[in-house]
N, C-alpha and C positions, 0 to 999 in steps of 0.2 A: 590734238594726238588722243588717241582712245585709250583710256585705263580701265583696268579690270579692277571690280572693287570687292571684295570679300568681305563676308560676315559670317556670326554664327560661331567662331571660336571661343574658347573658354577654356575654366578649370570644370574637372567631371570627378566624380569619383569612379573607380572600376567598377564594369558593369552596369553604368550610366549611357544615356545617347545625347548624342549633340546632331546638329543640322548646319551644315554650310551653304551656302549660296554665294551666287558670282554672278555679277553682270557687269555689262560695258558702260562706260560713259556715256557713249551714244551708241546707237544701232551698228551693227556691223554686218556687212552682206555676205551671206552663203557661207556659215560657219559650218565647216565639215565636220571636226570632231573636236568635242570639249572633254577636258579630264582633270581628274586631280591629281598632283604630287605631293609629296610629302618630303622633308628632310628634318631629320632628327640631329642634334648636336655631335659632330665628331666623323658624320656619317653622309654620304652622298645621296642627292636628292632623287626620289624614287617613285615610279608609277604605283598611285593606289586605283584609279579606276579611269576609263574614258567611255564614252557613248558616241554611238555617231549619228548625223543625222538621220536616220533611219532607224534608229535606237537599239542598235545592236552593241551589247555592251562587254569591257572586258575589266577583269577585276586582277589584282596581285591576290595571288594564294593566299597569302596571309592575312587579308579582308574577306574574303570571300564567306559568304553564308551572315555576315554581320552589316557591312555598308551595302549600301543602293546607292547607284549615282542617276539621275533625271534629269531631263532638261525641259523647258520650255521653251519652244522652236519663235514665237513670237514676242515673248520677251529676250529674247537671246539672254536665257538665265539657265546656269547649271547648278543642279543642288547633289549635296553627300548627305545622305543619314546615316550617320553611326551610330549603329545601336551595339552593346556587351563590350563598350571600352575598354580595353587592357591600358596599363601603365606602356608597355611597348610601343602602345600607340600616340604616344605623346613624339611632337613635330609642329615643325613649322608648316603650315599645307597652304599650297598654291595652286590656283586655278588657271587654267590652259586652252585658250581658242586658236584652231588651226583653221583659219581661212586664206584669204590671197597672202596675208602675213600672219607671223606666230605671235599670239597675245600671251603676255603673262599678269597673273596679280602680284600685290607688295607681299602676301602671305598674310594668313593668320595663325595665329598660337591655339595649340590644341592642349593642354597638359591634362593627362590621366593619372590621378592619384591613386596610389595603393592602399 
């Protein structure tokens, strides 16, 4: 069974940066869309950013201009560069791959202190 493995979360002060990475435990054929979602305590999971196989990106309004999603297709890896972090960015971040099946990571905690 394929697992998505996230890394790069942690604790950072407001205004700081983190870079998240997500890669599968083994190669996945034809990943159409890679994305990042997040879920804060007491809130629903929400979209952060997505990127298609052609490189088209989509961002939540709350992260536009601060976060950048990118992907390395040969490595089946997606990244999320997060700059100018705010306390409201605190959440568990999940990666998602949409291929023939829908894959989710286990989540990585991002905590931004004020």
